[in-house]
VOBAKE-339606 format. One record per residue (C-alpha): residue in three letters; x, y, z. Coordinates in Angstrom, 3 decimals. Example, Ala and Ser with C-alpha at 12.3 -4.5 7.8 and 13.67 -1.06 7.14 Angstrom:
<recs>
rec rest = ALA&c1 = 12.300&c2 = -4.500&c3 = 7.800
rec rest = SER&c1 = 13.670&c2 = -1.060&c3 = 7.140
</recs>
This chain:
<recs>
rec rest = UNK&c1 = 97.403&c2 = 76.142&c3 = 126.228
rec rest = UNK&c1 = 93.813&c2 = 74.882&c3 = 125.884
rec rest = UNK&c1 = 90.568&c2 = 76.620&c3 = 124.945
rec rest = UNK&c1 = 87.430&c2 = 76.250&c3 = 127.081
rec rest = UNK&c1 = 83.936&c2 = 77.557&c3 = 126.293
rec rest = UNK&c1 = 81.196&c2 = 78.328&c3 = 128.833
rec rest = UNK&c1 = 78.128&c2 = 76.359&c3 = 127.749
rec rest = UNK&c1 = 75.832&c2 = 78.949&c3 = 129.362
rec rest = UNK&c1 = 76.981&c2 = 82.250&c3 = 127.809
rec rest = UNK&c1 = 79.659&c2 = 81.281&c3 = 125.267
rec rest = UNK&c1 = 82.576&c2 = 82.957&c3 = 127.065
rec rest = UNK&c1 = 85.941&c2 = 81.670&c3 = 125.774
rec rest = UNK&c1 = 88.757&c2 = 81.023&c3 = 128.253
rec rest = UNK&c1 = 92.334&c2 = 80.154&c3 = 127.306
rec rest = UNK&c1 = 94.512&c2 = 78.345&c3 = 129.839
rec rest = UNK&c1 = 95.548&c2 = 74.942&c3 = 131.116
rec rest = UNK&c1 = 92.257&c2 = 74.456&c3 = 133.008
rec rest = UNK&c1 = 88.836&c2 = 76.111&c3 = 132.930
rec rest = UNK&c1 = 88.301&c2 = 79.008&c3 = 135.371
rec rest = UNK&c1 = 86.584&c2 = 78.291&c3 = 138.694
rec rest = UNK&c1 = 83.642&c2 = 80.365&c3 = 137.465
rec rest = UNK&c1 = 82.726&c2 = 82.244&c3 = 134.309
rec rest = UNK&c1 = 83.669&c2 = 85.935&c3 = 134.624
rec rest = UNK&c1 = 80.710&c2 = 86.812&c3 = 132.401
rec rest = UNK&c1 = 77.747&c2 = 84.788&c3 = 133.747
rec rest = UNK&c1 = 79.232&c2 = 83.367&c3 = 136.986
rec rest = UNK&c1 = 78.584&c2 = 79.720&c3 = 135.993
rec rest = UNK&c1 = 80.814&c2 = 77.151&c3 = 137.751
rec rest = UNK&c1 = 83.747&c2 = 75.514&c3 = 135.989
rec rest = UNK&c1 = 81.661&c2 = 72.363&c3 = 135.408
rec rest = UNK&c1 = 79.771&c2 = 74.343&c3 = 132.737
rec rest = UNK&c1 = 82.957&c2 = 74.728&c3 = 130.642
rec rest = UNK&c1 = 83.847&c2 = 72.329&c3 = 127.837
rec rest = UNK&c1 = 87.192&c2 = 72.049&c3 = 126.097
rec rest = UNK&c1 = 86.990&c2 = 73.218&c3 = 122.504
rec rest = UNK&c1 = 89.423&c2 = 71.539&c3 = 120.158
rec rest = UNK&c1 = 88.801&c2 = 73.619&c3 = 117.061
rec rest = UNK&c1 = 87.106&c2 = 77.006&c3 = 116.898
rec rest = UNK&c1 = 86.750&c2 = 78.110&c3 = 113.287
rec rest = UNK&c1 = 87.477&c2 = 81.771&c3 = 112.677
rec rest = UNK&c1 = 84.209&c2 = 83.381&c3 = 111.688
rec rest = UNK&c1 = 84.392&c2 = 86.599&c3 = 109.728
rec rest = UNK&c1 = 80.728&c2 = 87.241&c3 = 108.994
rec rest = UNK&c1 = 77.457&c2 = 86.866&c3 = 110.843
rec rest = UNK&c1 = 73.988&c2 = 87.098&c3 = 109.320
rec rest = UNK&c1 = 71.268&c2 = 89.080&c3 = 111.126
rec rest = UNK&c1 = 69.145&c2 = 86.025&c3 = 111.912
rec rest = UNK&c1 = 71.995&c2 = 84.032&c3 = 113.461
rec rest = UNK&c1 = 71.859&c2 = 85.801&c3 = 116.832
rec rest = UNK&c1 = 68.402&c2 = 87.428&c3 = 116.854
rec rest = UNK&c1 = 65.453&c2 = 85.667&c3 = 118.475
rec rest = UNK&c1 = 61.832&c2 = 86.297&c3 = 119.366
rec rest = UNK&c1 = 61.985&c2 = 84.335&c3 = 122.613
rec rest = UNK&c1 = 60.168&c2 = 85.425&c3 = 125.772
rec rest = UNK&c1 = 63.458&c2 = 85.053&c3 = 127.677
rec rest = UNK&c1 = 66.365&c2 = 87.479&c3 = 127.816
rec rest = UNK&c1 = 69.161&c2 = 86.101&c3 = 125.630
rec rest = UNK&c1 = 72.774&c2 = 87.286&c3 = 125.642
rec rest = UNK&c1 = 74.576&c2 = 85.839&c3 = 122.632
rec rest = UNK&c1 = 78.357&c2 = 86.185&c3 = 122.306
rec rest = UNK&c1 = 79.971&c2 = 86.097&c3 = 118.875
rec rest = UNK&c1 = 83.418&c2 = 86.506&c3 = 117.316
rec rest = UNK&c1 = 84.912&c2 = 85.110&c3 = 120.530
rec rest = UNK&c1 = 88.465&c2 = 85.177&c3 = 119.153
rec rest = UNK&c1 = 89.066&c2 = 88.854&c3 = 120.007
rec rest = UNK&c1 = 91.857&c2 = 89.315&c3 = 122.524
rec rest = UNK&c1 = 90.465&c2 = 92.498&c3 = 124.114
rec rest = UNK&c1 = 86.831&c2 = 92.931&c3 = 122.981
rec rest = UNK&c1 = 83.724&c2 = 90.990&c3 = 124.006
rec rest = UNK&c1 = 80.838&c2 = 91.554&c3 = 121.538
rec rest = UNK&c1 = 77.301&c2 = 90.357&c3 = 122.332
rec rest = UNK&c1 = 73.853&c2 = 90.542&c3 = 120.754
rec rest = UNK&c1 = 71.158&c2 = 91.065&c3 = 123.383
rec rest = UNK&c1 = 67.561&c2 = 89.946&c3 = 122.782
rec rest = UNK&c1 = 65.297&c2 = 91.682&c3 = 125.301
rec rest = UNK&c1 = 61.599&c2 = 90.673&c3 = 125.303
rec rest = UNK&c1 = 58.798&c2 = 93.201&c3 = 125.782
rec rest = UNK&c1 = 58.749&c2 = 94.598&c3 = 129.334
rec rest = UNK&c1 = 61.998&c2 = 92.918&c3 = 130.431
rec rest = UNK&c1 = 64.877&c2 = 94.770&c3 = 132.061
rec rest = UNK&c1 = 68.395&c2 = 94.069&c3 = 133.249
rec rest = UNK&c1 = 69.237&c2 = 94.644&c3 = 136.915
rec rest = UNK&c1 = 71.386&c2 = 97.640&c3 = 137.802
rec rest = UNK&c1 = 74.976&c2 = 96.480&c3 = 137.382
rec rest = UNK&c1 = 78.502&c2 = 97.608&c3 = 136.490
rec rest = UNK&c1 = 81.634&c2 = 96.226&c3 = 134.883
rec rest = UNK&c1 = 84.493&c2 = 97.215&c3 = 137.218
rec rest = UNK&c1 = 87.276&c2 = 96.892&c3 = 134.637
rec rest = UNK&c1 = 85.509&c2 = 97.212&c3 = 131.262
rec rest = UNK&c1 = 83.785&c2 = 99.887&c3 = 129.211
rec rest = UNK&c1 = 80.585&c2 = 99.025&c3 = 127.318
rec rest = UNK&c1 = 79.178&c2 = 100.450&c3 = 124.100
rec rest = UNK&c1 = 75.605&c2 = 99.778&c3 = 122.948
rec rest = UNK&c1 = 74.094&c2 = 100.059&c3 = 119.440
rec rest = UNK&c1 = 70.334&c2 = 99.606&c3 = 119.094
rec rest = UNK&c1 = 69.398&c2 = 97.344&c3 = 116.179
rec rest = UNK&c1 = 65.637&c2 = 97.047&c3 = 116.759
rec rest = UNK&c1 = 63.087&c2 = 98.426&c3 = 119.233
rec rest = UNK&c1 = 63.043&c2 = 101.122&c3 = 121.900
rec rest = UNK&c1 = 65.122&c2 = 100.879&c3 = 125.078
rec rest = UNK&c1 = 65.261&c2 = 102.956&c3 = 128.256
rec rest = UNK&c1 = 68.806&c2 = 103.115&c3 = 129.609
rec rest = UNK&c1 = 69.928&c2 = 104.228&c3 = 133.032
rec rest = UNK&c1 = 73.560&c2 = 105.354&c3 = 133.170
rec rest = UNK&c1 = 74.374&c2 = 106.341&c3 = 136.772
rec rest = UNK&c1 = 71.389&c2 = 108.585&c3 = 137.664
rec rest = UNK&c1 = 70.608&c2 = 109.746&c3 = 134.106
rec rest = UNK&c1 = 67.907&c2 = 108.168&c3 = 131.924
rec rest = UNK&c1 = 67.889&c2 = 107.947&c3 = 128.108
rec rest = UNK&c1 = 65.434&c2 = 106.532&c3 = 125.581
rec rest = UNK&c1 = 67.127&c2 = 105.015&c3 = 122.526
rec rest = UNK&c1 = 65.696&c2 = 103.622&c3 = 119.307
rec rest = UNK&c1 = 67.023&c2 = 101.817&c3 = 116.242
rec rest = UNK&c1 = 70.369&c2 = 103.254&c3 = 115.125
rec rest = UNK&c1 = 71.153&c2 = 105.051&c3 = 118.431
rec rest = UNK&c1 = 74.256&c2 = 104.430&c3 = 120.546
rec rest = UNK&c1 = 75.147&c2 = 104.952&c3 = 124.201
rec rest = UNK&c1 = 78.132&c2 = 104.158&c3 = 126.397
rec rest = UNK&c1 = 78.664&c2 = 103.001&c3 = 129.963
rec rest = UNK&c1 = 82.196&c2 = 103.743&c3 = 131.103
rec rest = UNK&c1 = 84.169&c2 = 101.367&c3 = 133.287
rec rest = UNK&c1 = 82.712&c2 = 100.916&c3 = 136.801
rec rest = UNK&c1 = 79.581&c2 = 102.962&c3 = 135.939
rec rest = UNK&c1 = 76.231&c2 = 101.621&c3 = 137.222
rec rest = UNK&c1 = 73.781&c2 = 101.038&c3 = 134.371
rec rest = UNK&c1 = 70.768&c2 = 99.024&c3 = 133.263
rec rest = UNK&c1 = 68.295&c2 = 98.880&c3 = 130.387
rec rest = UNK&c1 = 64.619&c2 = 98.077&c3 = 129.837
rec rest = UNK&c1 = 62.544&c2 = 97.233&c3 = 126.775
rec rest = UNK&c1 = 59.824&c2 = 99.915&c3 = 126.546
rec rest = UNK&c1 = 58.612&c2 = 99.019&c3 = 123.047
rec rest = UNK&c1 = 55.876&c2 = 96.673&c3 = 121.894
rec rest = UNK&c1 = 58.339&c2 = 94.301&c3 = 120.196
rec rest = UNK&c1 = 61.475&c2 = 92.423&c3 = 121.255
rec rest = UNK&c1 = 64.515&c2 = 94.698&c3 = 121.433
rec rest = UNK&c1 = 67.798&c2 = 93.698&c3 = 119.814
rec rest = UNK&c1 = 71.055&c2 = 95.530&c3 = 120.466
rec rest = UNK&c1 = 74.776&c2 = 95.106&c3 = 120.099
rec rest = UNK&c1 = 76.946&c2 = 95.401&c3 = 123.195
rec rest = UNK&c1 = 80.720&c2 = 95.585&c3 = 122.926
rec rest = UNK&c1 = 82.688&c2 = 95.365&c3 = 126.170
rec rest = UNK&c1 = 86.399&c2 = 95.657&c3 = 126.748
rec rest = UNK&c1 = 89.004&c2 = 95.046&c3 = 127.801
rec rest = UNK&c1 = 88.634&c2 = 91.375&c3 = 128.662
rec rest = UNK&c1 = 88.049&c2 = 89.632&c3 = 130.934
rec rest = UNK&c1 = 84.682&c2 = 91.280&c3 = 131.498
rec rest = UNK&c1 = 83.283&c2 = 90.957&c3 = 135.000
rec rest = UNK&c1 = 79.804&c2 = 92.003&c3 = 136.089
rec rest = UNK&c1 = 78.827&c2 = 93.209&c3 = 139.541
rec rest = UNK&c1 = 75.047&c2 = 93.207&c3 = 140.214
rec rest = UNK&c1 = 74.019&c2 = 96.236&c3 = 142.303
rec rest = UNK&c1 = 70.343&c2 = 95.483&c3 = 143.059
</recs>
């Protein structure tokens, strides 16, 4: 069995060949590279996955989990994610920095640093940065593979 990594979002795939498309970001199989040695990382410093970019960044980490898919999201001021759902995965969010407006189905919530919220499997949700600084939050999805269906 080989290990392939999506060069767009960091998704790790194990198999004889790369998938036809990334289940996370939908990139084609040409965006996958074979990884010969992935060191097991046990710690991550705050600055390793946090950015101040003007682009939305979704950074995977600790890719060696069998059932969980953790990500650090960097959401610039005024940016939002489209309404979407994960048909076969739950998602848990933990706000690290900033203020975020979440929509979970037809309910709206405003979260700040230290708050958590969940989006159950197949539940439409999105989020928007409503603060005056970049928002950073942890997202943990599972079980794998995580697929995303855009609804708008």
